[in-house]
C-alpha positions as CSV (number, residue, x, y, z in Angstrom):
1,M,46.3,30.6,-54.1
2,A,48.6,33.5,-54.9
3,R,47.5,37.1,-55.2
4,M,46.5,37.6,-58.8
5,H,44.6,40.8,-59.4
6,S,46.6,43.3,-57.2
7,R,50.0,43.3,-55.7
8,K,50.8,44.5,-52.2
9,R,54.3,45.4,-50.9
10,G,55.7,43.5,-48.0
11,R,54.8,40.2,-46.6
12,S,54.4,40.7,-42.9
13,A,52.6,37.8,-41.4
14,S,53.0,35.1,-38.9
15,H,55.3,32.2,-39.9
16,K,55.2,28.5,-39.2
17,P,57.5,27.3,-36.4
18,A,61.0,26.5,-37.8
19,S,61.3,23.1,-36.0
20,K,59.5,20.1,-37.5
21,T,59.3,18.4,-34.0
22,A,56.9,19.3,-31.3
23,P,58.3,21.6,-28.6
24,A,58.8,20.2,-25.1
25,W,56.4,22.7,-23.6
26,V,53.3,21.4,-25.4
27,Q,51.0,19.9,-22.8
28,Q,48.6,17.9,-25.0
29,S,49.4,14.4,-26.1
30,K,48.9,13.0,-29.6
31,E,45.6,11.3,-28.7
32,E,44.3,14.5,-27.0
33,V,44.9,16.5,-30.2
34,F,43.2,13.8,-32.3
35,S,40.1,13.9,-30.1
36,L,40.1,17.8,-30.0
37,V,40.2,17.9,-33.8
38,E,37.4,15.4,-34.1
39,K,35.3,17.3,-31.5
40,L,35.8,20.6,-33.2
41,A,35.0,19.2,-36.6
42,K,31.7,17.8,-35.3
43,E,30.9,21.3,-34.1
44,G,31.1,22.4,-37.7
45,K,34.5,24.1,-37.7
46,N,36.7,24.0,-40.8
47,E,40.4,23.1,-40.9
48,A,41.6,26.7,-40.6
49,A,39.3,27.4,-37.6
50,I,40.4,24.2,-35.9
51,G,44.1,25.1,-36.3
52,R,43.4,28.6,-35.0
53,I,41.5,27.3,-31.9
54,L,44.2,24.7,-31.2
55,R,46.9,27.3,-31.4
56,D,45.2,30.1,-29.4
57,Q,43.3,28.1,-26.8
58,Y,45.2,24.9,-26.3
59,G,48.8,26.1,-27.1
60,V,49.4,23.6,-30.0
61,P,51.8,25.5,-32.4
62,S,51.7,22.8,-35.1
63,V,49.3,19.8,-35.3
64,K,51.5,18.2,-37.9
65,A,54.6,18.4,-35.8
66,L,52.8,16.9,-32.8
67,T,50.8,14.2,-34.5
68,G,52.6,13.5,-37.8
69,K,49.4,14.3,-39.7
70,S,47.8,17.5,-40.9
71,I,44.3,18.5,-39.7
72,S,42.8,17.6,-43.1
73,Q,44.5,14.1,-43.0
74,I,43.1,13.5,-39.5
75,L,39.6,14.5,-40.7
76,A,39.9,12.3,-43.8
77,D,40.9,9.3,-41.6
78,K,37.9,10.0,-39.3
79,K,35.6,10.4,-42.4
80,L,34.8,14.0,-41.3
81,A,36.3,15.9,-44.2
82,S,34.0,18.1,-46.1
83,K,32.9,17.3,-49.7
84,Y,34.4,20.5,-51.2
85,P,37.7,22.1,-50.4
86,A,37.6,24.9,-47.8
87,D,39.3,27.5,-50.0
88,L,36.8,27.0,-52.8
89,I,33.8,27.2,-50.4
90,D,35.2,30.5,-49.0
91,L,35.5,32.0,-52.4
92,I,32.0,30.9,-53.4
93,R,30.7,32.4,-50.1
94,T,32.4,35.7,-51.0
95,A,31.0,35.7,-54.5
96,V,27.4,35.0,-53.2
97,A,27.7,37.9,-50.8
98,M,29.0,40.2,-53.6
99,R,26.1,39.2,-55.9
100,K,23.6,39.9,-53.1
101,H,25.2,43.3,-52.7
102,L,25.0,44.0,-56.5
103,K,21.3,43.2,-56.5
104,A,20.8,46.0,-53.9
105,N,23.4,48.3,-55.5
106,P,23.5,47.7,-59.2
107,R,25.7,50.7,-60.0
108,D,28.6,49.7,-57.8
109,Q,31.2,49.3,-60.5
110,S,34.1,48.4,-58.2
111,N,32.1,45.5,-56.7
112,L,31.3,44.3,-60.2
113,T,35.0,44.3,-61.0
114,K,36.0,42.5,-57.8
115,L,33.2,40.0,-58.4
116,A,34.8,39.2,-61.8
117,H,38.1,38.7,-60.0
118,V,36.7,36.4,-57.4
119,E,34.8,34.3,-60.0
120,S,38.0,34.1,-62.0
121,K,39.7,32.7,-59.0
122,I,36.9,30.2,-58.5
123,R,37.2,28.9,-62.0
124,R,41.0,28.6,-61.6
125,L,40.5,26.5,-58.4
126,V,37.8,24.4,-60.0
127,R,40.2,23.6,-62.8
128,Y,42.9,22.6,-60.3
129,Y,40.6,20.5,-58.1
130,R,38.6,18.8,-61.0
131,G,39.3,15.1,-60.9
132,K,41.1,15.3,-57.5
133,K,38.6,16.7,-55.0
134,L,35.7,17.6,-57.4
135,P,33.9,15.4,-59.9
136,Q,35.3,15.6,-63.4
137,N,32.2,17.4,-64.8
138,W,31.7,19.9,-61.9
139,T,31.4,23.6,-63.0
140,Y,30.7,26.8,-61.2
141,V,27.2,28.1,-61.7
142,P,26.4,31.1,-59.5
143,E,22.8,30.2,-58.8
144,E,23.7,26.7,-57.8
145,A,26.7,27.9,-55.8
146,A,24.3,30.0,-53.6
147,L,22.6,26.8,-52.7
148,L,25.9,25.1,-52.0
149,V,27.1,27.5,-49.3
150,K,23.8,27.8,-47.4
């Protein structure tokens, strides 16, 4: 999701490899990558963490270039995909932590403002995913969301 509530100059970050084919120096085969993704998912890692581990520890620059499928597609085929989208869960986890901080520090106005921004992003994502990856009548309720991310 794009940055909504503040703008930063510059866009320095790592970039995806330019080539859509797997480089010749990759040592893992397609089947090894499938088994690694399955193993890491069973350990409780999400898609982003699996991709990071494969890149840093196993030298796989792009799972999609090597296997022809993204990590989330592999997990869906193996029936290991999570019930809720990872970006939504991450935002809900952030909002729960901010609410916990606000209970201890009720006069923290900047946190209150940022909590409103995060919850606005959550509502936008829920609207986007409703009917696709979420039930049609799912709504964000902060008290229920705290139970969701535990």
